[in-house]
mmCIF file of the N, C-alpha and C atoms, coordinates in Angstrom:
data_MODEL
# 
_entry.id   MODEL 
# 
loop_
_atom_site.group_PDB 
_atom_site.id 
_atom_site.type_symbol 
_atom_site.label_atom_id 
_atom_site.label_alt_id 
_atom_site.label_comp_id 
_atom_site.label_asym_id 
_atom_site.label_entity_id 
_atom_site.label_seq_id 
_atom_site.pdbx_PDB_ins_code 
_atom_site.Cartn_x 
_atom_site.Cartn_y 
_atom_site.Cartn_z 
_atom_site.occupancy 
_atom_site.B_iso_or_equiv 
_atom_site.pdbx_formal_charge 
_atom_site.auth_seq_id 
_atom_site.auth_comp_id 
_atom_site.auth_asym_id 
_atom_site.auth_atom_id 
_atom_site.pdbx_PDB_model_num 
ATOM 1   N N  . MET A 1 1  ? -5.702  32.744  7.877   1.00 0.00 ? 1  MET A N  1 
ATOM 2   C CA . MET A 1 1  ? -6.459  33.944  8.097   1.00 0.00 ? 1  MET A CA 1 
ATOM 3   C C  . MET A 1 1  ? -7.118  34.400  6.827   1.00 0.00 ? 1  MET A C  1 
ATOM 4   N N  . ILE A 1 2  ? -8.122  35.180  6.961   1.00 0.00 ? 2  ILE A N  1 
ATOM 5   C CA . ILE A 1 2  ? -8.823  35.665  5.767   1.00 0.00 ? 2  ILE A CA 1 
ATOM 6   C C  . ILE A 1 2  ? -7.979  36.500  4.888   1.00 0.00 ? 2  ILE A C  1 
ATOM 7   N N  . ASN A 1 3  ? -7.167  37.399  5.448   1.00 0.00 ? 3  ASN A N  1 
ATOM 8   C CA . ASN A 1 3  ? -6.379  38.365  4.697   1.00 0.00 ? 3  ASN A CA 1 
ATOM 9   C C  . ASN A 1 3  ? -4.961  37.967  4.521   1.00 0.00 ? 3  ASN A C  1 
ATOM 10  N N  . SER A 1 4  ? -4.533  36.688  4.619   1.00 0.00 ? 4  SER A N  1 
ATOM 11  C CA . SER A 1 4  ? -3.210  36.220  4.559   1.00 0.00 ? 4  SER A CA 1 
ATOM 12  C C  . SER A 1 4  ? -2.839  36.147  3.034   1.00 0.00 ? 4  SER A C  1 
ATOM 13  N N  . ASP A 1 5  ? -1.567  36.311  2.843   1.00 0.00 ? 5  ASP A N  1 
ATOM 14  C CA . ASP A 1 5  ? -1.034  36.234  1.477   1.00 0.00 ? 5  ASP A CA 1 
ATOM 15  C C  . ASP A 1 5  ? -1.044  34.776  1.005   1.00 0.00 ? 5  ASP A C  1 
ATOM 16  N N  . PRO A 1 6  ? -1.305  34.544  -0.310  1.00 0.00 ? 6  PRO A N  1 
ATOM 17  C CA . PRO A 1 6  ? -1.241  33.214  -0.880  1.00 0.00 ? 6  PRO A CA 1 
ATOM 18  C C  . PRO A 1 6  ? 0.139   32.593  -0.746  1.00 0.00 ? 6  PRO A C  1 
ATOM 19  N N  . PRO A 1 7  ? 0.231   31.324  -0.538  1.00 0.00 ? 7  PRO A N  1 
ATOM 20  C CA . PRO A 1 7  ? 1.602   30.771  -0.386  1.00 0.00 ? 7  PRO A CA 1 
ATOM 21  C C  . PRO A 1 7  ? 2.372   30.879  -1.775  1.00 0.00 ? 7  PRO A C  1 
ATOM 22  N N  . THR A 1 8  ? 3.642   31.097  -1.603  1.00 0.00 ? 8  THR A N  1 
ATOM 23  C CA . THR A 1 8  ? 4.491   31.250  -2.777  1.00 0.00 ? 8  THR A CA 1 
ATOM 24  C C  . THR A 1 8  ? 5.318   29.944  -2.905  1.00 0.00 ? 8  THR A C  1 
ATOM 25  N N  . SER A 1 9  ? 5.479   29.461  -4.002  1.00 0.00 ? 9  SER A N  1 
ATOM 26  C CA . SER A 1 9  ? 6.292   28.194  -4.228  1.00 0.00 ? 9  SER A CA 1 
ATOM 27  C C  . SER A 1 9  ? 7.628   28.621  -4.868  1.00 0.00 ? 9  SER A C  1 
ATOM 28  N N  . SER A 1 10 ? 8.689   27.952  -4.360  1.00 0.00 ? 10 SER A N  1 
ATOM 29  C CA . SER A 1 10 ? 9.968   28.253  -4.874  1.00 0.00 ? 10 SER A CA 1 
ATOM 30  C C  . SER A 1 10 ? 10.311  27.211  -5.817  1.00 0.00 ? 10 SER A C  1 
ATOM 31  N N  . ALA A 1 11 ? 11.366  27.446  -6.649  1.00 0.00 ? 11 ALA A N  1 
ATOM 32  C CA . ALA A 1 11 ? 11.835  26.557  -7.642  1.00 0.00 ? 11 ALA A CA 1 
ATOM 33  C C  . ALA A 1 11 ? 12.407  25.300  -6.906  1.00 0.00 ? 11 ALA A C  1 
ATOM 34  N N  . ALA A 1 12 ? 13.021  25.474  -5.781  1.00 0.00 ? 12 ALA A N  1 
ATOM 35  C CA . ALA A 1 12 ? 13.594  24.307  -5.062  1.00 0.00 ? 12 ALA A CA 1 
ATOM 36  C C  . ALA A 1 12 ? 12.523  23.434  -4.587  1.00 0.00 ? 12 ALA A C  1 
ATOM 37  N N  . ALA A 1 13 ? 11.409  23.990  -4.070  1.00 0.00 ? 13 ALA A N  1 
ATOM 38  C CA . ALA A 1 13 ? 10.347  23.090  -3.650  1.00 0.00 ? 13 ALA A CA 1 
ATOM 39  C C  . ALA A 1 13 ? 9.668   22.391  -4.753  1.00 0.00 ? 13 ALA A C  1 
ATOM 40  N N  . ASP A 1 14 ? 9.515   23.034  -5.872  1.00 0.00 ? 14 ASP A N  1 
ATOM 41  C CA . ASP A 1 14 ? 8.940   22.453  -7.127  1.00 0.00 ? 14 ASP A CA 1 
ATOM 42  C C  . ASP A 1 14 ? 9.792   21.256  -7.594  1.00 0.00 ? 14 ASP A C  1 
ATOM 43  N N  . GLN A 1 15 ? 11.104  21.478  -7.562  1.00 0.00 ? 15 GLN A N  1 
ATOM 44  C CA . GLN A 1 15 ? 12.098  20.464  -7.952  1.00 0.00 ? 15 GLN A CA 1 
ATOM 45  C C  . GLN A 1 15 ? 12.039  19.302  -7.041  1.00 0.00 ? 15 GLN A C  1 
ATOM 46  N N  . ALA A 1 16 ? 11.895  19.511  -5.723  1.00 0.00 ? 16 ALA A N  1 
ATOM 47  C CA . ALA A 1 16 ? 11.827  18.408  -4.789  1.00 0.00 ? 16 ALA A CA 1 
ATOM 48  C C  . ALA A 1 16 ? 10.559  17.567  -4.957  1.00 0.00 ? 16 ALA A C  1 
ATOM 49  N N  . VAL A 1 17 ? 9.496   18.234  -5.219  1.00 0.00 ? 17 VAL A N  1 
ATOM 50  C CA . VAL A 1 17 ? 8.223   17.535  -5.509  1.00 0.00 ? 17 VAL A CA 1 
ATOM 51  C C  . VAL A 1 17 ? 8.334   16.720  -6.724  1.00 0.00 ? 17 VAL A C  1 
ATOM 52  N N  . ASP A 1 18 ? 8.947   17.271  -7.831  1.00 0.00 ? 18 ASP A N  1 
ATOM 53  C CA . ASP A 1 18 ? 9.117   16.530  -9.086  1.00 0.00 ? 18 ASP A CA 1 
ATOM 54  C C  . ASP A 1 18 ? 9.980   15.275  -8.883  1.00 0.00 ? 18 ASP A C  1 
ATOM 55  N N  . GLU A 1 19 ? 11.005  15.372  -8.058  1.00 0.00 ? 19 GLU A N  1 
ATOM 56  C CA . GLU A 1 19 ? 11.830  14.218  -7.770  1.00 0.00 ? 19 GLU A CA 1 
ATOM 57  C C  . GLU A 1 19 ? 11.112  13.132  -7.055  1.00 0.00 ? 19 GLU A C  1 
ATOM 58  N N  . VAL A 1 20 ? 10.269  13.540  -6.082  1.00 0.00 ? 20 VAL A N  1 
ATOM 59  C CA . VAL A 1 20 ? 9.426   12.482  -5.342  1.00 0.00 ? 20 VAL A CA 1 
ATOM 60  C C  . VAL A 1 20 ? 8.464   11.833  -6.256  1.00 0.00 ? 20 VAL A C  1 
ATOM 61  N N  . VAL A 1 21 ? 7.825   12.569  -7.150  1.00 0.00 ? 21 VAL A N  1 
ATOM 62  C CA . VAL A 1 21 ? 6.844   12.026  -7.965  1.00 0.00 ? 21 VAL A CA 1 
ATOM 63  C C  . VAL A 1 21 ? 7.483   11.148  -9.075  1.00 0.00 ? 21 VAL A C  1 
ATOM 64  N N  . ALA A 1 22 ? 8.680   11.467  -9.435  1.00 0.00 ? 22 ALA A N  1 
ATOM 65  C CA . ALA A 1 22 ? 9.409   10.682  -10.514 1.00 0.00 ? 22 ALA A CA 1 
ATOM 66  C C  . ALA A 1 22 ? 9.741   9.267   -9.985  1.00 0.00 ? 22 ALA A C  1 
ATOM 67  N N  . ARG A 1 23 ? 9.896   9.079   -8.629  1.00 0.00 ? 23 ARG A N  1 
ATOM 68  C CA . ARG A 1 23 ? 10.247  7.848   -8.111  1.00 0.00 ? 23 ARG A CA 1 
ATOM 69  C C  . ARG A 1 23 ? 9.075   6.917   -8.159  1.00 0.00 ? 23 ARG A C  1 
ATOM 70  N N  . GLY A 1 24 ? 7.903   7.307   -8.211  1.00 0.00 ? 24 GLY A N  1 
ATOM 71  C CA . GLY A 1 24 ? 6.708   6.512   -8.352  1.00 0.00 ? 24 GLY A CA 1 
ATOM 72  C C  . GLY A 1 24 ? 6.164   6.029   -6.998  1.00 0.00 ? 24 GLY A C  1 
ATOM 73  N N  . PRO A 1 25 ? 5.055   5.296   -7.100  1.00 0.00 ? 25 PRO A N  1 
ATOM 74  C CA . PRO A 1 25 ? 4.447   4.812   -5.855  1.00 0.00 ? 25 PRO A CA 1 
ATOM 75  C C  . PRO A 1 25 ? 5.003   3.517   -5.306  1.00 0.00 ? 25 PRO A C  1 
ATOM 76  N N  . SER A 1 26 ? 6.258   3.444   -5.146  1.00 0.00 ? 26 SER A N  1 
ATOM 77  C CA . SER A 1 26 ? 6.862   2.155   -4.745  1.00 0.00 ? 26 SER A CA 1 
ATOM 78  C C  . SER A 1 26 ? 6.425   1.761   -3.324  1.00 0.00 ? 26 SER A C  1 
ATOM 79  N N  . GLY A 1 27 ? 6.220   2.694   -2.445  1.00 0.00 ? 27 GLY A N  1 
ATOM 80  C CA . GLY A 1 27 ? 5.755   2.283   -1.078  1.00 0.00 ? 27 GLY A CA 1 
ATOM 81  C C  . GLY A 1 27 ? 4.343   1.783   -1.095  1.00 0.00 ? 27 GLY A C  1 
ATOM 82  N N  . ALA A 1 28 ? 3.497   2.349   -1.896  1.00 0.00 ? 28 ALA A N  1 
ATOM 83  C CA . ALA A 1 28 ? 2.123   1.880   -2.018  1.00 0.00 ? 28 ALA A CA 1 
ATOM 84  C C  . ALA A 1 28 ? 2.079   0.434   -2.604  1.00 0.00 ? 28 ALA A C  1 
ATOM 85  N N  . ILE A 1 29 ? 2.898   0.250   -3.589  1.00 0.00 ? 29 ILE A N  1 
ATOM 86  C CA . ILE A 1 29 ? 2.916   -1.074  -4.262  1.00 0.00 ? 29 ILE A CA 1 
ATOM 87  C C  . ILE A 1 29 ? 3.484   -2.073  -3.337  1.00 0.00 ? 29 ILE A C  1 
ATOM 88  N N  . ALA A 1 30 ? 4.518   -1.784  -2.537  1.00 0.00 ? 30 ALA A N  1 
ATOM 89  C CA . ALA A 1 30 ? 5.093   -2.681  -1.483  1.00 0.00 ? 30 ALA A CA 1 
ATOM 90  C C  . ALA A 1 30 ? 3.981   -2.985  -0.479  1.00 0.00 ? 30 ALA A C  1 
ATOM 91  N N  . LEU A 1 31 ? 3.265   -1.988  0.014   1.00 0.00 ? 31 LEU A N  1 
ATOM 92  C CA . LEU A 1 31 ? 2.197   -2.297  0.971   1.00 0.00 ? 31 LEU A CA 1 
ATOM 93  C C  . LEU A 1 31 ? 1.116   -3.134  0.480   1.00 0.00 ? 31 LEU A C  1 
ATOM 94  N N  . ALA A 1 32 ? 0.692   -2.923  -0.800  1.00 0.00 ? 32 ALA A N  1 
ATOM 95  C CA . ALA A 1 32 ? -0.302  -3.735  -1.381  1.00 0.00 ? 32 ALA A CA 1 
ATOM 96  C C  . ALA A 1 32 ? 0.193   -5.193  -1.553  1.00 0.00 ? 32 ALA A C  1 
ATOM 97  N N  . GLY A 1 33 ? 1.433   -5.359  -1.886  1.00 0.00 ? 33 GLY A N  1 
ATOM 98  C CA . GLY A 1 33 ? 2.013   -6.706  -1.999  1.00 0.00 ? 33 GLY A CA 1 
ATOM 99  C C  . GLY A 1 33 ? 2.069   -7.460  -0.735  1.00 0.00 ? 33 GLY A C  1 
ATOM 100 N N  . ILE A 1 34 ? 2.499   -6.739  0.318   1.00 0.00 ? 34 ILE A N  1 
ATOM 101 C CA . ILE A 1 34 ? 2.532   -7.363  1.649   1.00 0.00 ? 34 ILE A CA 1 
ATOM 102 C C  . ILE A 1 34 ? 1.152   -7.749  2.105   1.00 0.00 ? 34 ILE A C  1 
ATOM 103 N N  . ALA A 1 35 ? 0.148   -6.867  1.923   1.00 0.00 ? 35 ALA A N  1 
ATOM 104 C CA . ALA A 1 35 ? -1.202  -7.163  2.333   1.00 0.00 ? 35 ALA A CA 1 
ATOM 105 C C  . ALA A 1 35 ? -1.802  -8.392  1.573   1.00 0.00 ? 35 ALA A C  1 
ATOM 106 N N  . THR A 1 36 ? -1.508  -8.408  0.299   1.00 0.00 ? 36 THR A N  1 
ATOM 107 C CA . THR A 1 36 ? -1.978  -9.549  -0.522  1.00 0.00 ? 36 THR A CA 1 
ATOM 108 C C  . THR A 1 36 ? -1.335  -10.842 -0.109  1.00 0.00 ? 36 THR A C  1 
ATOM 109 N N  . ALA A 1 37 ? 0.014   -10.823 0.201   1.00 0.00 ? 37 ALA A N  1 
ATOM 110 C CA . ALA A 1 37 ? 0.663   -12.025 0.696   1.00 0.00 ? 37 ALA A CA 1 
ATOM 111 C C  . ALA A 1 37 ? 0.094   -12.492 2.050   1.00 0.00 ? 37 ALA A C  1 
ATOM 112 N N  . CYS A 1 38 ? -0.238  -11.549 2.902   1.00 0.00 ? 38 CYS A N  1 
ATOM 113 C CA . CYS A 1 38 ? -0.838  -11.907 4.180   1.00 0.00 ? 38 CYS A CA 1 
ATOM 114 C C  . CYS A 1 38 ? -2.211  -12.588 4.008   1.00 0.00 ? 38 CYS A C  1 
ATOM 115 N N  . VAL A 1 39 ? -2.988  -12.032 3.113   1.00 0.00 ? 39 VAL A N  1 
ATOM 116 C CA . VAL A 1 39 ? -4.331  -12.606 2.829   1.00 0.00 ? 39 VAL A CA 1 
ATOM 117 C C  . VAL A 1 39 ? -4.163  -14.042 2.294   1.00 0.00 ? 39 VAL A C  1 
ATOM 118 N N  . VAL A 1 40 ? -3.246  -14.186 1.322   1.00 0.00 ? 40 VAL A N  1 
ATOM 119 C CA . VAL A 1 40 ? -3.011  -15.545 0.696   1.00 0.00 ? 40 VAL A CA 1 
ATOM 120 C C  . VAL A 1 40 ? -2.501  -16.522 1.802   1.00 0.00 ? 40 VAL A C  1 
ATOM 121 N N  . MET A 1 41 ? -1.612  -16.113 2.650   1.00 0.00 ? 41 MET A N  1 
ATOM 122 C CA . MET A 1 41 ? -1.133  -17.018 3.716   1.00 0.00 ? 41 MET A CA 1 
ATOM 123 C C  . MET A 1 41 ? -2.225  -17.374 4.704   1.00 0.00 ? 41 MET A C  1 
ATOM 124 N N  . MET A 1 42 ? -3.077  -16.384 5.020   1.00 0.00 ? 42 MET A N  1 
ATOM 125 C CA . MET A 1 42 ? -4.196  -16.737 5.965   1.00 0.00 ? 42 MET A CA 1 
ATOM 126 C C  . MET A 1 42 ? -5.187  -17.676 5.271   1.00 0.00 ? 42 MET A C  1 
ATOM 127 N N  . TRP A 1 43 ? -5.454  -17.538 3.976   1.00 0.00 ? 43 TRP A N  1 
ATOM 128 C CA . TRP A 1 43 ? -6.312  -18.515 3.264   1.00 0.00 ? 43 TRP A CA 1 
ATOM 129 C C  . TRP A 1 43 ? -5.762  -19.932 3.238   1.00 0.00 ? 43 TRP A C  1 
ATOM 130 N N  . PHE A 1 44 ? -4.434  -20.031 2.984   1.00 0.00 ? 44 PHE A N  1 
ATOM 131 C CA . PHE A 1 44 ? -3.813  -21.342 3.029   1.00 0.00 ? 44 PHE A CA 1 
ATOM 132 C C  . PHE A 1 44 ? -3.867  -21.974 4.468   1.00 0.00 ? 44 PHE A C  1 
ATOM 133 N N  . ALA A 1 45 ? -3.528  -21.100 5.456   1.00 0.00 ? 45 ALA A N  1 
ATOM 134 C CA . ALA A 1 45 ? -3.639  -21.593 6.862   1.00 0.00 ? 45 ALA A CA 1 
ATOM 135 C C  . ALA A 1 45 ? -5.057  -22.063 7.231   1.00 0.00 ? 45 ALA A C  1 
ATOM 136 N N  . PHE A 1 46 ? -6.037  -21.343 6.818   1.00 0.00 ? 46 PHE A N  1 
ATOM 137 C CA . PHE A 1 46 ? -7.436  -21.740 7.068   1.00 0.00 ? 46 PHE A CA 1 
ATOM 138 C C  . PHE A 1 46 ? -7.729  -23.032 6.343   1.00 0.00 ? 46 PHE A C  1 
ATOM 139 N N  . TYR A 1 47 ? -7.332  -23.132 5.123   1.00 0.00 ? 47 TYR A N  1 
ATOM 140 C CA . TYR A 1 47 ? -7.528  -24.372 4.313   1.00 0.00 ? 47 TYR A CA 1 
ATOM 141 C C  . TYR A 1 47 ? -6.847  -25.576 4.925   1.00 0.00 ? 47 TYR A C  1 
ATOM 142 N N  . LEU A 1 48 ? -5.633  -25.406 5.395   1.00 0.00 ? 48 LEU A N  1 
ATOM 143 C CA . LEU A 1 48 ? -4.795  -26.538 5.879   1.00 0.00 ? 48 LEU A CA 1 
ATOM 144 C C  . LEU A 1 48 ? -5.380  -26.907 7.314   1.00 0.00 ? 48 LEU A C  1 
ATOM 145 N N  . PHE A 1 49 ? -5.704  -25.980 8.165   1.00 0.00 ? 49 PHE A N  1 
ATOM 146 C CA . PHE A 1 49 ? -6.017  -26.286 9.532   1.00 0.00 ? 49 PHE A CA 1 
ATOM 147 C C  . PHE A 1 49 ? -7.496  -26.434 9.839   1.00 0.00 ? 49 PHE A C  1 
ATOM 148 N N  . VAL A 1 50 ? -8.364  -26.060 8.893   1.00 0.00 ? 50 VAL A N  1 
ATOM 149 C CA . VAL A 1 50 ? -9.804  -26.167 9.131   1.00 0.00 ? 50 VAL A CA 1 
ATOM 150 C C  . VAL A 1 50 ? -10.493 -27.119 8.101   1.00 0.00 ? 50 VAL A C  1 
ATOM 151 N N  . PHE A 1 51 ? -10.299 -26.930 6.812   1.00 0.00 ? 51 PHE A N  1 
ATOM 152 C CA . PHE A 1 51 ? -10.961 -27.775 5.806   1.00 0.00 ? 51 PHE A CA 1 
ATOM 153 C C  . PHE A 1 51 ? -10.351 -29.170 5.699   1.00 0.00 ? 51 PHE A C  1 
ATOM 154 N N  . LEU A 1 52 ? -9.065  -29.277 5.643   1.00 0.00 ? 52 LEU A N  1 
ATOM 155 C CA . LEU A 1 52 ? -8.461  -30.604 5.455   1.00 0.00 ? 52 LEU A CA 1 
ATOM 156 C C  . LEU A 1 52 ? -8.718  -31.562 6.643   1.00 0.00 ? 52 LEU A C  1 
ATOM 157 N N  . PRO A 1 53 ? -8.653  -31.036 7.898   1.00 0.00 ? 53 PRO A N  1 
ATOM 158 C CA . PRO A 1 53 ? -8.931  -31.991 8.987   1.00 0.00 ? 53 PRO A CA 1 
ATOM 159 C C  . PRO A 1 53 ? -10.390 -32.468 9.031   1.00 0.00 ? 53 PRO A C  1 
ATOM 160 N N  . ARG A 1 54 ? -11.316 -31.784 8.420   1.00 0.00 ? 54 ARG A N  1 
ATOM 161 C CA . ARG A 1 54 ? -12.690 -32.213 8.342   1.00 0.00 ? 54 ARG A CA 1 
ATOM 162 C C  . ARG A 1 54 ? -12.869 -33.410 7.431   1.00 0.00 ? 54 ARG A C  1 
ATOM 163 N N  . GLY A 1 55 ? -12.022 -33.561 6.467   1.00 0.00 ? 55 GLY A N  1 
ATOM 164 C CA . GLY A 1 55 ? -12.109 -34.722 5.520   1.00 0.00 ? 55 GLY A CA 1 
ATOM 165 C C  . GLY A 1 55 ? -12.894 -34.338 4.262   1.00 0.00 ? 55 GLY A C  1 
ATOM 166 N N  . ALA A 1 56 ? -13.079 -35.285 3.396   1.00 0.00 ? 56 ALA A N  1 
ATOM 167 C CA . ALA A 1 56 ? -13.731 -35.054 2.162   1.00 0.00 ? 56 ALA A CA 1 
ATOM 168 C C  . ALA A 1 56 ? -15.193 -34.939 2.260   1.00 0.00 ? 56 ALA A C  1 
ATOM 169 N N  . LEU A 1 57 ? -15.831 -34.175 1.409   1.00 0.00 ? 57 LEU A N  1 
ATOM 170 C CA . LEU A 1 57 ? -17.326 -34.054 1.425   1.00 0.00 ? 57 LEU A CA 1 
ATOM 171 C C  . LEU A 1 57 ? -17.907 -35.354 0.877   1.00 0.00 ? 57 LEU A C  1 
ATOM 172 N N  . GLN A 1 58 ? -19.070 -35.713 1.408   1.00 0.00 ? 58 GLN A N  1 
ATOM 173 C CA . GLN A 1 58 ? -19.711 -36.983 0.951   1.00 0.00 ? 58 GLN A CA 1 
ATOM 174 C C  . GLN A 1 58 ? -21.000 -36.713 0.357   1.00 0.00 ? 58 GLN A C  1 
# 
């Protein structure tokens, strides 16, 4: 609302946020690693099942 009071932050909420931030972006790093591994596996599968059966270039 227009006339609502600004949110107040408590020391407990600030401490909880600090603890989460201190752990770092481990979930984002894990997700990026899984996505990269999937892309690499798809590239190898494409190479093995499409390019190699066609034979060498002449």
